[in-house]
C-alpha positions in Angstrom: -38.0 -13.1 28.9 -36.3 -9.4 29.4 -32.9 -11.5 28.9 -34.0 -12.8 25.7 -34.9 -9.4 24.4 -32.1 -7.3 25.9 -29.3 -10.0 26.1 -26.6 -7.5 26.7 -27.7 -4.1 28.3 -24.4 -2.4 28.6 -23.4 -3.5 25.1 -26.4 -2.1 23.5 -25.7 1.3 25.3 -21.9 1.0 24.3 -22.9 0.3 20.8 -25.4 3.0 20.7 -22.6 5.4 22.1 -20.2 4.1 19.5 -22.7 5.2 16.6 -23.2 8.7 17.8 -19.7 9.2 18.0 -18.9 7.4 14.4 -21.9 9.7 12.9 -20.5 12.7 14.8 -24.4 13.9 15.1 -26.9 13.7 18.1 -30.1 14.1 16.8 -33.1 12.0 17.6 -32.8 10.0 14.3 -29.4 8.9 15.0 -29.8 7.9 18.6 -32.7 5.9 17.3 -30.7 4.4 14.9 -27.8 3.7 17.3 -30.3 2.4 19.9 -31.8 0.0 16.9 -28.1 -1.3 16.3 -27.4 -1.7 19.9 -30.3 -3.6 20.5 -30.0 -5.8 17.1 -26.5 -6.7 17.0 -26.6 -8.7 20.5 -29.8 -10.2 19.8 -28.6 -11.6 16.2 -25.4 -12.6 17.7 -26.5 -14.1 20.8 -25.6 -17.6 19.8 -22.1 -16.9 19.2 -21.3 -15.6 22.9 -20.0 -18.8 24.6 -20.4 -17.2 28.3 -22.6 -14.8 30.0 -20.3 -11.9 30.5 -20.1 -11.3 34.4 -18.5 -8.3 35.7 -18.3 -8.6 39.5 -17.2 -4.7 39.9 -18.6 -2.4 36.9 -17.3 0.8 38.5 -13.9 -0.7 39.0 -14.2 -1.2 35.0 -14.7 2.3 34.8 -11.7 3.4 36.8 -9.5 0.5 35.0 -10.6 2.3 31.3 -9.5 5.5 32.7 -6.3 4.3 33.8 -5.8 2.7 30.6 -6.5 5.7 28.4 -4.1 7.7 30.6 -1.5 5.1 30.2 -2.2 5.3 26.3 -1.6 9.0 26.4 1.5 8.9 28.4 2.8 6.0 26.2 2.3 8.0 23.2 4.6 10.7 24.6 7.3 8.3 25.5 7.3 6.3 22.2 7.5 9.8 20.4 10.4 10.6 22.5 12.2 7.0 21.6 11.6 7.8 17.9 13.0 11.3 17.9 15.9 10.3 20.4 16.9 7.8 18.1 17.3 3.7 17.5 20.3 3.6 20.2 17.6 4.2 23.1 15.6 1.2 22.0 15.9 -2.3 23.7 13.4 -4.3 22.0 12.8 -7.7 23.5 10.2 -10.5 23.9 8.9 -10.8 27.6 6.8 -13.8 28.6 4.1 -12.7 31.3 2.8 -15.6 33.3 -1.0 -15.1 33.9 -3.4 -15.5 36.7 -6.5 -14.5 34.7 -8.7 -17.6 33.6 -11.7 -16.1 31.8 -11.4 -15.7 28.2 -12.6 -12.2 28.2 -10.4 -11.0 30.8 -7.3 -12.3 29.0 -8.8 -11.1 25.8 -9.1 -7.6 27.5 -5.4 -7.7 29.0 -3.7 -8.6 25.3 -5.8 -5.7 23.9 -4.9 -3.3 26.4 -1.1 -4.2 26.4 -1.4 -3.7 22.2 -3.4 -0.4 22.7 -0.5 1.0 24.9 2.2 2.4 22.4 5.6 0.6 22.8 4.2 -2.8 23.7 2.2 -5.5 21.8 1.0 -8.8 22.7 2.6 -11.1 20.4 1.6 -14.6 21.4 -0.9 -16.5 24.1 0.0 -20.2 25.1 -2.3 -22.8 24.3 -2.8 -23.5 27.8 -3.7 -19.6 28.6 -1.0 -19.6 31.2 1.5 -17.2 29.5 1.3 -14.1 27.3 4.1 -13.1 25.3 4.9 -9.5 25.1 6.9 -7.5 22.7 8.2 -4.1 24.1 10.4 -1.4 22.6 12.3 -0.3 25.5 12.8 -3.1 27.7 15.6 -2.4 30.2 14.4 -4.9 32.8 12.1 -7.8 31.9 11.0 -8.5 35.1 10.0 -4.7 36.0 7.5 -4.9 32.6 6.0 -8.3 33.6 5.6 -6.3 37.2 4.1 -3.3 35.7 1.6 -5.5 33.6 0.7 -7.6 36.4 0.1 -4.6 38.8 -1.5 -1.9 36.4 -3.7 -4.1 34.5 -4.0 -8.0 35.3 -4.8 -7.3 38.9 -7.7 -4.8 38.3 -9.0 -7.3 35.7 -9.0 -10.2 38.2 -10.9 -7.9 40.6 -13.3 -6.9 38.1 -13.8 -10.1 36.3 -12.7 -12.9 38.5 -14.4 -12.5 42.2 -13.3 -14.9 44.9 -15.7 -17.9 45.3 
């Protein structure tokens, strides 16, 4: 019964906080509107969610988010230096990244994390979901880029979303 009334409690809180950030106001009325939206959106979109989201280690997800935010900051500085340094330092390349992730949510988070980090973008996912094509602005060693993606992003996502059976 509680699951029907509140299908995604973490999403409800995230949507309410997002609402407060968007309106740039923390009043009682705005908090209530945020909570109403945070409750209504998951309830009315429940049938579009294919599977129940399972987060095996929620605190690791928080650490992962801080790592991604830090990487975005560092990558912004690196891309700015690349732009200011001229095109001669750019070595754009497409690099296939073999995936160990199996859940759609984890693959989606990985692809979006790569795209959020300046200097890289997820370009294509193979139909069998075993290879993600990544474009990098400065790729001197494709294997190093693959290893960085796998160690910094994919392995933590496996640990967070795909615990051993």
